[in-house]
N, CA, C and O atoms as a GROMACS GRO file, in nm:
protein
  608
    1MET      N    1   1.777   0.907   1.117
    1MET     CA    2   1.702   0.909   1.241
    1MET      C    3   1.554   0.885   1.211
    1MET      O    4   1.499   0.939   1.115
    2THR      N    5   1.491   0.805   1.294
    2THR     CA    6   1.350   0.774   1.277
    2THR      C    7   1.268   0.866   1.367
    2THR      O    8   1.298   0.882   1.485
    3GLU      N    9   1.166   0.925   1.310
    3GLU     CA   10   1.078   1.018   1.382
    3GLU      C   11   0.943   0.951   1.402
    3GLU      O   12   0.893   0.882   1.313
    4PHE      N   13   0.885   0.972   1.519
    4PHE     CA   14   0.751   0.922   1.547
    4PHE      C   15   0.660   1.038   1.580
    4PHE      O   16   0.699   1.133   1.648
    5VAL      N   17   0.536   1.029   1.530
    5VAL     CA   18   0.433   1.124   1.568
    5VAL      C   19   0.328   1.041   1.642
    5VAL      O   20   0.256   0.961   1.582
    6ILE      N   21   0.322   1.063   1.773
    6ILE     CA   22   0.230   0.990   1.859
    6ILE      C   23   0.160   1.094   1.946
    6ILE      O   24   0.214   1.138   2.047
    7GLU      N   25   0.040   1.132   1.906
    7GLU     CA   26  -0.031   1.238   1.975
    7GLU      C   27  -0.132   1.179   2.073
    7GLU      O   28  -0.200   1.082   2.041
    8PRO      N   29  -0.141   1.237   2.191
    8PRO     CA   30  -0.237   1.187   2.291
    8PRO      C   31  -0.380   1.186   2.237
    8PRO      O   32  -0.422   1.277   2.165
    9GLY      N   33  -0.453   1.081   2.272
    9GLY     CA   34  -0.594   1.073   2.236
    9GLY      C   35  -0.623   1.033   2.093
    9GLY      O   36  -0.739   1.028   2.053
   10ARG      N   37  -0.520   1.004   2.015
   10ARG     CA   38  -0.541   0.963   1.875
   10ARG      C   39  -0.518   0.813   1.860
   10ARG      O   40  -0.457   0.750   1.946
   11GLN      N   41  -0.568   0.758   1.752
   11GLN     CA   42  -0.558   0.614   1.727
   11GLN      C   43  -0.442   0.576   1.636
   11GLN      O   44  -0.425   0.459   1.604
   12ASP      N   45  -0.362   0.674   1.594
   12ASP     CA   46  -0.258   0.644   1.497
   12ASP      C   47  -0.117   0.664   1.551
   12ASP      O   48  -0.094   0.737   1.647
   13ILE      N   49  -0.026   0.597   1.484
   13ILE     CA   50   0.118   0.615   1.505
   13ILE      C   51   0.175   0.642   1.366
   13ILE      O   52   0.148   0.567   1.272
   14VAL      N   53   0.254   0.747   1.354
   14VAL     CA   54   0.320   0.778   1.227
   14VAL      C   55   0.470   0.765   1.250
   14VAL      O   56   0.525   0.823   1.343
   15MET      N   57   0.536   0.688   1.164
   15MET     CA   58   0.680   0.668   1.170
   15MET      C   59   0.739   0.720   1.039
   15MET      O   60   0.693   0.683   0.931
   16ILE      N   61   0.841   0.804   1.049
   16ILE     CA   62   0.902   0.866   0.931
   16ILE      C   63   1.053   0.844   0.935
   16ILE      O   64   1.118   0.861   1.039
   17ARG      N   65   1.107   0.805   0.820
   17ARG     CA   66   1.252   0.787   0.808
   17ARG      C   67   1.294   0.826   0.667
   17ARG      O   68   1.222   0.798   0.571
   18HIS      N   69   1.408   0.889   0.654
   18HIS     CA   70   1.464   0.921   0.523
   18HIS      C   71   1.579   0.826   0.494
   18HIS      O   72   1.664   0.800   0.579
   19PHE      N   73   1.580   0.774   0.371
   19PHE     CA   74   1.684   0.680   0.328
   19PHE      C   75   1.759   0.737   0.210
   19PHE      O   76   1.702   0.805   0.124
   20ASP      N   77   1.889   0.709   0.205
   20ASP     CA   78   1.973   0.751   0.093
   20ASP      C   79   1.965   0.647  -0.018
   20ASP      O   80   2.064   0.582  -0.054
   21ALA      N   81   1.845   0.633  -0.071
   21ALA     CA   82   1.819   0.537  -0.179
   21ALA      C   83   1.693   0.582  -0.251
   21ALA      O   84   1.608   0.648  -0.191
   22PRO      N   85   1.679   0.549  -0.379
   22PRO     CA   86   1.559   0.588  -0.453
   22PRO      C   87   1.437   0.504  -0.410
   22PRO      O   88   1.454   0.392  -0.361
   23PRO      N   89   1.316   0.558  -0.428
   23PRO     CA   90   1.194   0.486  -0.387
   23PRO      C   91   1.181   0.346  -0.446
   23PRO      O   92   1.134   0.255  -0.377
   24ASP      N   93   1.221   0.326  -0.572
   24ASP     CA   94   1.205   0.192  -0.630
   24ASP      C   95   1.290   0.089  -0.559
   24ASP      O   96   1.248  -0.026  -0.544
   25LEU      N   97   1.410   0.127  -0.514
   25LEU     CA   98   1.496   0.034  -0.440
   25LEU      C   99   1.438   0.008  -0.300
   25LEU      O  100   1.434  -0.106  -0.255
   26VAL      N  101   1.393   0.113  -0.233
   26VAL     CA  102   1.334   0.096  -0.099
   26VAL      C  103   1.212   0.006  -0.109
   26VAL      O  104   1.194  -0.084  -0.027
   27PHE      N  105   1.127   0.031  -0.208
   27PHE     CA  106   1.006  -0.052  -0.225
   27PHE      C  107   1.043  -0.198  -0.248
   27PHE      O  108   0.984  -0.288  -0.190
   28ARG      N  109   1.142  -0.219  -0.333
   28ARG     CA  110   1.183  -0.356  -0.365
   28ARG      C  111   1.234  -0.428  -0.240
   28ARG      O  112   1.202  -0.545  -0.217
   29VAL      N  113   1.314  -0.359  -0.158
   29VAL     CA  114   1.370  -0.421  -0.038
   29VAL      C  115   1.261  -0.449   0.066
   29VAL      O  116   1.262  -0.555   0.129
   30VAL      N  117   1.167  -0.357   0.085
   30VAL     CA  118   1.065  -0.378   0.189
   30VAL      C  119   0.954  -0.474   0.146
   30VAL      O  120   0.870  -0.511   0.227
   31THR      N  121   0.955  -0.515   0.020
   31THR     CA  122   0.854  -0.610  -0.027
   31THR      C  123   0.915  -0.742  -0.075
   31THR      O  124   0.847  -0.823  -0.138
   32ASP      N  125   1.042  -0.764  -0.045
   32ASP     CA  126   1.110  -0.886  -0.086
   32ASP      C  127   1.118  -0.982   0.034
   32ASP      O  128   1.188  -0.954   0.131
   33PRO      N  129   1.046  -1.094   0.028
   33PRO     CA  130   1.046  -1.187   0.143
   33PRO      C  131   1.184  -1.242   0.178
   33PRO      O  132   1.206  -1.283   0.292
   34GLU      N  133   1.276  -1.245   0.081
   34GLU     CA  134   1.411  -1.293   0.110
   34GLU      C  135   1.490  -1.191   0.194
   34GLU      O  136   1.581  -1.229   0.267
   35LEU      N  137   1.454  -1.063   0.183
   35LEU     CA  138   1.528  -0.958   0.255
   35LEU      C  139   1.464  -0.919   0.388
   35LEU      O  140   1.532  -0.861   0.473
   36ILE      N  141   1.338  -0.948   0.408
   36ILE     CA  142   1.268  -0.910   0.532
   36ILE      C  143   1.347  -0.954   0.657
   36ILE      O  144   1.364  -0.873   0.747
   37PRO      N  145   1.395  -1.079   0.666
   37PRO     CA  146   1.467  -1.120   0.786
   37PRO      C  147   1.592  -1.039   0.817
   37PRO      O  148   1.640  -1.040   0.930
   38ARG      N  149   1.644  -0.969   0.718
   38ARG     CA  150   1.766  -0.891   0.738
   38ARG      C  151   1.741  -0.755   0.801
   38ARG      O  152   1.834  -0.689   0.845
   39TRP      N  153   1.612  -0.712   0.806
   39TRP     CA  154   1.589  -0.579   0.862
   39TRP      C  155   1.464  -0.568   0.950
   39TRP      O  156   1.456  -0.474   1.029
   40TRP      N  157   1.370  -0.658   0.942
   40TRP     CA  158   1.241  -0.641   1.010
   40TRP      C  159   1.249  -0.686   1.155
   40TRP      O  160   1.291  -0.799   1.183
   41GLY      N  161   1.211  -0.600   1.246
   41GLY     CA  162   1.206  -0.634   1.388
   41GLY      C  163   1.332  -0.594   1.462
   41GLY      O  164   1.432  -0.555   1.402
   42PRO      N  165   1.325  -0.604   1.596
   42PRO     CA  166   1.442  -0.570   1.677
   42PRO      C  167   1.559  -0.664   1.648
   42PRO      O  168   1.539  -0.780   1.612
   43GLY      N  169   1.680  -0.613   1.662
   43GLY     CA  170   1.798  -0.689   1.630
   43GLY      C  171   1.822  -0.812   1.716
   43GLY      O  172   1.893  -0.903   1.673
   44PHE      N  173   1.765  -0.817   1.836
   44PHE     CA  174   1.788  -0.932   1.923
   44PHE      C  175   1.696  -1.049   1.890
   44PHE      O  176   1.707  -1.156   1.950
   45LEU      N  177   1.605  -1.030   1.795
   45LEU     CA  178   1.515  -1.137   1.750
   45LEU      C  179   1.549  -1.173   1.606
   45LEU      O  180   1.600  -1.090   1.531
   46THR      N  181   1.521  -1.297   1.569
   46THR     CA  182   1.530  -1.332   1.427
   46THR      C  183   1.388  -1.328   1.370
   46THR      O  184   1.290  -1.343   1.443
   47THR      N  185   1.380  -1.307   1.241
   47THR     CA  186   1.249  -1.300   1.176
   47THR      C  187   1.241  -1.408   1.070
   47THR      O  188   1.333  -1.430   0.991
   48ARG      N  189   1.128  -1.476   1.071
   48ARG     CA  190   1.098  -1.578   0.970
   48ARG      C  191   0.976  -1.528   0.890
   48ARG      O  192   0.878  -1.483   0.948
   49VAL      N  193   0.985  -1.537   0.759
   49VAL     CA  194   0.871  -1.501   0.674
   49VAL      C  195   0.798  -1.630   0.639
   49VAL      O  196   0.850  -1.714   0.565
   50ASP      N  197   0.678  -1.646   0.693
   50ASP     CA  198   0.598  -1.764   0.661
   50ASP      C  199   0.519  -1.744   0.533
   50ASP      O  200   0.491  -1.840   0.461
   51ARG      N  201   0.483  -1.620   0.505
   51ARG     CA  202   0.401  -1.592   0.387
   51ARG      C  203   0.416  -1.444   0.354
   51ARG      O  204   0.420  -1.359   0.443
   52MET      N  205   0.423  -1.413   0.224
   52MET     CA  206   0.430  -1.273   0.182
   52MET      C  207   0.388  -1.263   0.037
   52MET      O  208   0.468  -1.282  -0.055
   53GLU      N  209   0.261  -1.233   0.018
   53GLU     CA  210   0.202  -1.218  -0.115
   53GLU      C  211   0.170  -1.071  -0.135
   53GLU      O  212   0.062  -1.024  -0.099
   54VAL      N  213   0.265  -0.998  -0.192
   54VAL     CA  214   0.253  -0.854  -0.205
   54VAL      C  215   0.167  -0.820  -0.326
   54VAL      O  216   0.218  -0.791  -0.435
   55ALA      N  217   0.036  -0.826  -0.305
   55ALA     CA  218  -0.064  -0.796  -0.408
   55ALA      C  219  -0.196  -0.772  -0.335
   55ALA      O  220  -0.217  -0.824  -0.226
   56PRO      N  221  -0.287  -0.692  -0.394
   56PRO     CA  222  -0.415  -0.672  -0.329
   56PRO      C  223  -0.482  -0.806  -0.296
   56PRO      O  224  -0.495  -0.893  -0.383
   57GLY      N  225  -0.523  -0.821  -0.171
   57GLY     CA  226  -0.582  -0.946  -0.124
   57GLY      C  227  -0.481  -1.048  -0.076
   57GLY      O  228  -0.519  -1.150  -0.019
   58GLY      N  229  -0.352  -1.021  -0.098
   58GLY     CA  230  -0.247  -1.114  -0.056
   58GLY      C  231  -0.226  -1.111   0.094
   58GLY      O  232  -0.248  -1.009   0.160
   59ARG      N  233  -0.185  -1.224   0.146
   59ARG     CA  234  -0.161  -1.237   0.290
   59ARG      C  235  -0.012  -1.225   0.319
   59ARG      O  236   0.073  -1.250   0.233
   60TRP      N  237   0.017  -1.185   0.444
   60TRP     CA  238   0.155  -1.186   0.490
   60TRP      C  239   0.157  -1.237   0.633
   60TRP      O  240   0.060  -1.219   0.708
   61ARG      N  241   0.267  -1.300   0.672
   61ARG     CA  242   0.287  -1.344   0.810
   61ARG      C  243   0.436  -1.353   0.838
   61ARG      O  244   0.510  -1.425   0.770
   62PHE      N  245   0.480  -1.277   0.940
   62PHE     CA  246   0.618  -1.279   0.986
   62PHE      C  247   0.617  -1.328   1.130
   62PHE      O  248   0.523  -1.303   1.205
   63VAL      N  249   0.722  -1.399   1.168
   63VAL     CA  250   0.733  -1.449   1.305
   63VAL      C  251   0.868  -1.405   1.361
   63VAL      O  252   0.973  -1.430   1.301
   64ASN      N  253   0.865  -1.338   1.477
   64ASN     CA  254   0.987  -1.305   1.550
   64ASN      C  255   1.016  -1.420   1.646
   64ASN      O  256   0.926  -1.472   1.711
   65VAL      N  257   1.143  -1.458   1.655
   65VAL     CA  258   1.185  -1.569   1.740
   65VAL      C  259   1.301  -1.522   1.828
   65VAL      O  260   1.398  -1.464   1.778
   66ASP      N  261   1.290  -1.547   1.959
   66ASP     CA  262   1.399  -1.507   2.048
   66ASP      C  263   1.500  -1.621   2.064
   66ASP      O  264   1.482  -1.728   2.006
   67ALA      N  265   1.604  -1.598   2.142
   67ALA     CA  266   1.713  -1.695   2.159
   67ALA      C  267   1.666  -1.825   2.223
   67ALA      O  268   1.730  -1.929   2.206
   68ARG      N  269   1.556  -1.820   2.297
   68ARG     CA  270   1.501  -1.940   2.360
   68ARG      C  271   1.403  -2.015   2.270
   68ARG      O  272   1.352  -2.121   2.307
   69GLY      N  273   1.376  -1.960   2.153
   69GLY     CA  274   1.283  -2.024   2.061
   69GLY      C  275   1.138  -1.980   2.076
   69GLY      O  276   1.051  -2.034   2.009
   70ARG      N  277   1.112  -1.883   2.163
   70ARG     CA  278   0.975  -1.830   2.177
   70ARG      C  279   0.941  -1.748   2.053
   70ARG      O  280   1.026  -1.678   1.998
   71GLU      N  281   0.815  -1.759   2.010
   71GLU     CA  282   0.772  -1.696   1.884
   71GLU      C  283   0.659  -1.596   1.907
   71GLU      O  284   0.574  -1.615   1.993
   72TRP      N  285   0.661  -1.490   1.826
   72TRP     CA  286   0.554  -1.390   1.822
   72TRP      C  287   0.518  -1.366   1.676
   72TRP      O  288   0.602  -1.326   1.596
   73GLY      N  289   0.392  -1.392   1.642
   73GLY     CA  290   0.348  -1.380   1.505
   73GLY      C  291   0.281  -1.248   1.476
   73GLY      O  292   0.212  -1.191   1.560
   74PHE      N  293   0.302  -1.200   1.354
   74PHE     CA  294   0.241  -1.078   1.302
   74PHE      C  295   0.189  -1.111   1.163
   74PHE      O  296   0.257  -1.179   1.086
   75SER      N  297   0.069  -1.064   1.131
   75SER     CA  298   0.013  -1.102   1.002
   75SER      C  299  -0.091  -1.001   0.957
   75SER      O  300  -0.127  -0.908   1.030
   76GLY      N  301  -0.139  -1.022   0.835
   76GLY     CA  302  -0.243  -0.936   0.780
   76GLY      C  303  -0.263  -0.961   0.632
   76GLY      O  304  -0.216  -1.060   0.576
   77PHE      N  305  -0.334  -0.868   0.570
   77PHE     CA  306  -0.367  -0.873   0.428
   77PHE      C  307  -0.325  -0.742   0.361
   77PHE      O  308  -0.337  -0.635   0.420
   78TYR      N  309  -0.277  -0.754   0.239
   78TYR     CA  310  -0.250  -0.634   0.158
   78TYR      C  311  -0.381  -0.587   0.096
   78TYR      O  312  -0.456  -0.668   0.041
   79HIS      N  313  -0.408  -0.459   0.103
   79HIS     CA  314  -0.529  -0.402   0.043
   79HIS      C  315  -0.498  -0.327  -0.085
   79HIS      O  316  -0.578  -0.328  -0.179
   80ALA      N  317  -0.382  -0.263  -0.090
   80ALA     CA  318  -0.340  -0.190  -0.210
   80ALA      C  319  -0.189  -0.200  -0.221
   80ALA      O  320  -0.118  -0.196  -0.121
   81VAL      N  321  -0.141  -0.213  -0.344
   81VAL     CA  322   0.003  -0.218  -0.370
   81VAL      C  323   0.026  -0.136  -0.497
   81VAL      O  324  -0.019  -0.173  -0.605
   82VAL      N  325   0.098  -0.024  -0.483
   82VAL     CA  326   0.125   0.065  -0.595
   82VAL      C  327   0.276   0.090  -0.600
   82VAL      O  328   0.324   0.189  -0.545
   83PRO      N  329   0.351   0.001  -0.667
   83PRO     CA  330   0.496   0.017  -0.674
   83PRO      C  331   0.534   0.142  -0.753
   83PRO      O  332   0.466   0.171  -0.852
   84PRO      N  333   0.634   0.216  -0.717
   84PRO     CA  334   0.710   0.209  -0.592
   84PRO      C  335   0.663   0.313  -0.491
   84PRO      O  336   0.741   0.361  -0.409
   85GLU      N  337   0.534   0.347  -0.496
   85GLU     CA  338   0.483   0.459  -0.416
   85GLU      C  339   0.426   0.423  -0.280
   85GLU      O  340   0.447   0.495  -0.183
   86ARG      N  341   0.352   0.310  -0.272
   86ARG     CA  342   0.287   0.281  -0.144
   86ARG      C  343   0.230   0.141  -0.142
   86ARG      O  344   0.212   0.076  -0.245
   87PHE      N  345   0.201   0.098  -0.020
   87PHE     CA  346   0.120  -0.022   0.000
   87PHE      C  347   0.038   0.000   0.126
   87PHE      O  348   0.077   0.073   0.218
   88VAL      N  349  -0.077  -0.065   0.127
   88VAL     CA  350  -0.170  -0.057   0.240
   88VAL      C  351  -0.198  -0.200   0.283
   88VAL      O  352  -0.230  -0.285   0.201
   89ARG      N  353  -0.186  -0.224   0.413
   89ARG     CA  354  -0.211  -0.360   0.464
   89ARG      C  355  -0.264  -0.354   0.606
   89ARG      O  356  -0.245  -0.255   0.678
   90THR      N  357  -0.331  -0.460   0.645
   90THR     CA  358  -0.364  -0.474   0.786
   90THR      C  359  -0.241  -0.530   0.855
   90THR      O  360  -0.158  -0.597   0.794
   91TRP      N  361  -0.232  -0.500   0.982
   91TRP     CA  362  -0.116  -0.537   1.063
   91TRP      C  363  -0.168  -0.580   1.198
   91TRP      O  364  -0.230  -0.502   1.270
   92GLU      N  365  -0.143  -0.705   1.232
   92GLU     CA  366  -0.199  -0.760   1.355
   92GLU      C  367  -0.094  -0.839   1.432
   92GLU      O  368  -0.023  -0.922   1.375
   93PHE      N  369  -0.084  -0.811   1.562
   93PHE     CA  370  -0.006  -0.896   1.650
   93PHE      C  371  -0.099  -1.012   1.684
   93PHE      O  372  -0.209  -0.989   1.734
   94GLU      N  373  -0.056  -1.133   1.657
   94GLU     CA  374  -0.147  -1.246   1.670
   94GLU      C  375  -0.192  -1.273   1.814
   94GLU      O  376  -0.287  -1.348   1.836
   95GLY      N  377  -0.124  -1.212   1.910
   95GLY     CA  378  -0.168  -1.223   2.049
   95GLY      C  379  -0.292  -1.140   2.079
   95GLY      O  380  -0.360  -1.164   2.178
   96THR      N  381  -0.320  -1.042   1.993
   96THR     CA  382  -0.438  -0.955   2.010
   96THR      C  383  -0.504  -0.933   1.874
   96THR      O  384  -0.504  -0.821   1.823
   97PRO      N  385  -0.561  -1.039   1.814
   97PRO     CA  386  -0.615  -1.027   1.678
   97PRO      C  387  -0.732  -0.929   1.666
   97PRO      O  388  -0.759  -0.879   1.556
   98GLU      N  389  -0.800  -0.900   1.775
   98GLU     CA  390  -0.911  -0.805   1.768
   98GLU      C  391  -0.864  -0.661   1.758
   98GLU      O  392  -0.945  -0.569   1.746
   99GLU      N  393  -0.733  -0.641   1.763
   99GLU     CA  394  -0.679  -0.505   1.761
   99GLU      C  395  -0.596  -0.478   1.636
   99GLU      O  396  -0.496  -0.407   1.642
  100ALA      N  397  -0.636  -0.533   1.522
  100ALA     CA  398  -0.563  -0.514   1.396
  100ALA      C  399  -0.562  -0.367   1.358
  100ALA      O  400  -0.661  -0.295   1.376
  101ALA      N  401  -0.450  -0.324   1.305
  101ALA     CA  402  -0.433  -0.186   1.257
  101ALA      C  403  -0.433  -0.186   1.104
  101ALA      O  404  -0.407  -0.288   1.041
  102LEU      N  405  -0.462  -0.070   1.048
  102LEU     CA  406  -0.449  -0.050   0.904
  102LEU      C  407  -0.326   0.037   0.884
  102LEU      O  408  -0.320   0.150   0.932
  103GLU      N  409  -0.227  -0.018   0.811
  103GLU     CA  410  -0.101   0.052   0.791
  103GLU      C  411  -0.087   0.094   0.645
  103GLU      O  412  -0.109   0.015   0.553
  104THR      N  413  -0.051   0.221   0.625
  104THR     CA  414  -0.021   0.272   0.492
  104THR      C  415   0.125   0.315   0.491
  104THR      O  416   0.166   0.401   0.569
  105VAL      N  417   0.204   0.254   0.402
  105VAL     CA  418   0.344   0.292   0.386
  105VAL      C  419   0.355   0.367   0.255
  105VAL      O  420   0.318   0.317   0.149
  106THR      N  421   0.406   0.489   0.264
  106THR     CA  422   0.421   0.576   0.147
  106THR      C  423   0.568   0.609   0.129
  106THR      O  424   0.637   0.645   0.224
  107LEU      N  425   0.615   0.597   0.005
  107LEU     CA  426   0.753   0.630  -0.029
  107LEU      C  427   0.753   0.749  -0.123
  107LEU      O  428   0.693   0.744  -0.230
  108THR      N  429   0.819   0.856  -0.081
  108THR     CA  430   0.820   0.980  -0.157
  108THR      C  431   0.964   1.022  -0.182
  108THR      O  432   1.046   1.024  -0.090
  109GLN      N  433   0.995   1.056  -0.306
  109GLN     CA  434   1.129   1.105  -0.336
  109GLN      C  435   1.140   1.250  -0.294
  109GLN      O  436   1.060   1.334  -0.335
  110VAL      N  437   1.242   1.279  -0.212
  110VAL     CA  438   1.267   1.415  -0.164
  110VAL      C  439   1.417   1.440  -0.172
  110VAL      O  440   1.495   1.377  -0.102
  111ASP      N  441   1.457   1.533  -0.258
  111ASP     CA  442   1.598   1.570  -0.273
  111ASP      C  443   1.689   1.449  -0.296
  111ASP      O  444   1.796   1.440  -0.235
  112GLY      N  445   1.648   1.358  -0.383
  112GLY     CA  446   1.730   1.243  -0.416
  112GLY      C  447   1.728   1.132  -0.311
  112GLY      O  448   1.797   1.031  -0.326
  113ARG      N  449   1.650   1.150  -0.208
  113ARG     CA  450   1.637   1.049  -0.102
  113ARG      C  451   1.493   1.001  -0.101
  113ARG      O  452   1.408   1.054  -0.172
  114THR      N  453   1.466   0.900  -0.019
  114THR     CA  454   1.329   0.850  -0.005
  114THR      C  455   1.278   0.878   0.135
  114THR      O  456   1.340   0.842   0.235
  115ARG      N  457   1.164   0.942   0.139
  115ARG     CA  458   1.095   0.962   0.267
  115ARG      C  459   0.998   0.844   0.282
  115ARG      O  460   0.906   0.828   0.202
  116TYR      N  461   1.020   0.763   0.385
  116TYR     CA  462   0.938   0.646   0.417
  116TYR      C  463   0.844   0.691   0.530
  116TYR      O  464   0.888   0.728   0.638
  117THR      N  465   0.714   0.686   0.503
  117THR     CA  466   0.616   0.722   0.604
  117THR      C  467   0.522   0.605   0.624
  117THR      O  468   0.455   0.561   0.530
  118ALA      N  469   0.518   0.553   0.747
  118ALA     CA  470   0.426   0.444   0.781
  118ALA      C  471   0.325   0.500   0.882
  118ALA      O  472   0.362   0.543   0.990
  119ARG      N  473   0.199   0.497   0.844
  119ARG     CA  474   0.092   0.543   0.934
  119ARG      C  475   0.004   0.424   0.967
  119ARG      O  476  -0.060   0.365   0.879
  120SER      N  477   0.001   0.389   1.095
  120SER     CA  478  -0.081   0.278   1.143
  120SER      C  479  -0.198   0.334   1.221
  120SER      O  480  -0.180   0.408   1.318
  121VAL      N  481  -0.318   0.298   1.179
  121VAL     CA  482  -0.439   0.342   1.248
  121VAL      C  483  -0.496   0.222   1.322
  121VAL      O  484  -0.530   0.121   1.261
  122HIS      N  485  -0.507   0.235   1.452
  122HIS     CA  486  -0.552   0.127   1.539
  122HIS      C  487  -0.700   0.143   1.569
  122HIS      O  488  -0.753   0.254   1.559
  123PRO      N  489  -0.769   0.034   1.607
  123PRO     CA  490  -0.914   0.042   1.627
  123PRO      C  491  -0.956   0.132   1.743
  123PRO      O  492  -1.067   0.185   1.743
  124THR      N  493  -0.868   0.149   1.842
  124THR     CA  494  -0.899   0.236   1.957
  124THR      C  495  -0.772   0.304   2.004
  124THR      O  496  -0.661   0.262   1.969
  125VAL      N  497  -0.787   0.409   2.081
  125VAL     CA  498  -0.672   0.475   2.143
  125VAL      C  499  -0.602   0.376   2.236
  125VAL      O  500  -0.479   0.374   2.244
  126GLU      N  501  -0.680   0.296   2.306
  126GLU     CA  502  -0.623   0.199   2.399
  126GLU      C  503  -0.536   0.096   2.327
  126GLU      O  504  -0.428   0.061   2.375
  127ALA      N  505  -0.583   0.048   2.211
  127ALA     CA  506  -0.504  -0.047   2.132
  127ALA      C  507  -0.374   0.017   2.086
  127ALA      O  508  -0.268  -0.045   2.089
  128ARG      N  509  -0.383   0.141   2.042
  128ARG     CA  510  -0.263   0.215   1.999
  128ARG      C  511  -0.167   0.231   2.117
  128ARG      O  512  -0.046   0.211   2.102
  129ASP      N  513  -0.221   0.269   2.232
  129ASP     CA  514  -0.136   0.290   2.349
  129ASP      C  515  -0.071   0.161   2.398
  129ASP      O  516   0.038   0.164   2.455
  130ALA      N  517  -0.136   0.047   2.376
  130ALA     CA  518  -0.077  -0.082   2.414
  130ALA      C  519   0.049  -0.109   2.333
  130ALA      O  520   0.146  -0.164   2.384
  131ILE      N  521   0.048  -0.069   2.206
  131ILE     CA  522   0.167  -0.084   2.120
  131ILE      C  523   0.281   0.002   2.175
  131ILE      O  524   0.397  -0.041   2.177
  132ILE      N  525   0.248   0.120   2.219
  132ILE     CA  526   0.350   0.211   2.273
  132ILE      C  527   0.406   0.153   2.404
  132ILE      O  528   0.528   0.153   2.424
  133ARG      N  529   0.318   0.104   2.492
  133ARG     CA  530   0.363   0.045   2.619
  133ARG      C  531   0.449  -0.080   2.595
  133ARG      O  532   0.538  -0.109   2.674
  134ALA      N  533   0.423  -0.153   2.487
  134ALA     CA  534   0.501  -0.272   2.454
  134ALA      C  535   0.633  -0.236   2.384
  134ALA      O  536   0.705  -0.324   2.338
  135ASP      N  537   0.664  -0.108   2.378
  135ASP     CA  538   0.788  -0.057   2.319
  135ASP      C  539   0.793  -0.077   2.168
  135ASP      O  540   0.900  -0.098   2.111
  136GLY      N  541   0.675  -0.069   2.104
  136GLY     CA  542   0.668  -0.077   1.958
  136GLY      C  543   0.758   0.024   1.888
  136GLY      O  544   0.823  -0.011   1.789
  137PRO      N  545   0.763   0.150   1.937
  137PRO     CA  546   0.853   0.245   1.870
  137PRO      C  547   0.999   0.201   1.871
  137PRO      O  548   1.072   0.229   1.776
  138ARG      N  549   1.042   0.133   1.976
  138ARG     CA  550   1.181   0.083   1.978
  138ARG      C  551   1.202  -0.018   1.866
  138ARG      O  552   1.302  -0.012   1.795
  139GLY      N  553   1.107  -0.112   1.851
  139GLY     CA  554   1.117  -0.210   1.743
  139GLY      C  555   1.115  -0.143   1.606
  139GLY      O  556   1.190  -0.182   1.516
  140GLY      N  557   1.031  -0.042   1.591
  140GLY     CA  558   1.025   0.032   1.465
  140GLY      C  559   1.155   0.104   1.436
  140GLY      O  560   1.204   0.103   1.323
  141ARG      N  561   1.210   0.166   1.538
  141ARG     CA  562   1.337   0.239   1.522
  141ARG      C  563   1.449   0.143   1.484
  141ARG      O  564   1.528   0.171   1.394
  142GLU      N  565   1.456   0.029   1.553
  142GLU     CA  566   1.560  -0.069   1.520
  142GLU      C  567   1.543  -0.124   1.378
  142GLU      O  568   1.641  -0.142   1.306
  143SER      N  569   1.419  -0.149   1.340
  143SER     CA  570   1.394  -0.196   1.203
  143SER      C  571   1.440  -0.094   1.100
  143SER      O  572   1.503  -0.130   1.001
  144MET      N  573   1.409   0.032   1.124
  144MET     CA  574   1.448   0.137   1.029
  144MET      C  575   1.600   0.152   1.024
  144MET      O  576   1.656   0.177   0.917
  145ASP      N  577   1.668   0.138   1.138
  145ASP     CA  578   1.814   0.144   1.140
  145ASP      C  579   1.872   0.028   1.058
  145ASP      O  580   1.966   0.046   0.980
  146ARG      N  581   1.817  -0.090   1.078
  146ARG     CA  582   1.864  -0.210   1.005
  146ARG      C  583   1.835  -0.196   0.856
  146ARG      O  584   1.916  -0.236   0.773
  147LEU      N  585   1.718  -0.139   0.822
  147LEU     CA  586   1.684  -0.118   0.681
  147LEU      C  587   1.781  -0.018   0.618
  147LEU      O  588   1.827  -0.038   0.506
  148ALA      N  589   1.812   0.089   0.690
  148ALA     CA  590   1.908   0.188   0.637
  148ALA      C  591   2.044   0.123   0.609
  148ALA      O  592   2.106   0.150   0.507
  149ALA      N  593   2.088   0.037   0.700
  149ALA     CA  594   2.216  -0.033   0.680
  149ALA      C  595   2.210  -0.126   0.559
  149ALA      O  596   2.306  -0.133   0.482
  150LEU      N  597   2.100  -0.195   0.542
  150LEU     CA  598   2.084  -0.285   0.428
  150LEU      C  599   2.082  -0.206   0.296
  150LEU      O  600   2.141  -0.249   0.198
  151LEU      N  601   2.015  -0.093   0.294
  151LEU     CA  602   2.008  -0.012   0.172
  151LEU      C  603   2.144   0.045   0.134
  151LEU      O  604   2.170   0.072   0.017
  152ARG      N  605   2.231   0.064   0.232
  152ARG     CA  606   2.367   0.114   0.202
  152ARG      C  607   2.444   0.006   0.130
  152ARG      O  608   2.560   0.025   0.096
   0.00000   0.00000   0.00000
């Protein structure tokens, strides 16, 4: 089950999920451009990886595509990459580039499982709330469910 911490008046969203896999495997799967399309984004969309350079200063860009061929781009830069513990990157919906978030994904081993914590800090409360209104938590939940299935 995916847990969200979304507190009123704050600029962040925290998403937490536990996986029955070790941190090194989870890290490898979430940073492998060949595997991203198998778990990233809602299940009714396909995902294309245009770029994924998992290194400090590296760029990434994923595109969600619906059944009609409409596309939504997401992109950013990696700021820190510490396998298998964490990575820090900017995260931007290309429709609102002025509202880029800073996301830190931390993988912690807990009782033989991996606790995946993604904390996204948005530039304003309003920008954060726009993600919530756009049903971002649903997309996050579906991605985490798909990731759990892939890790099995």
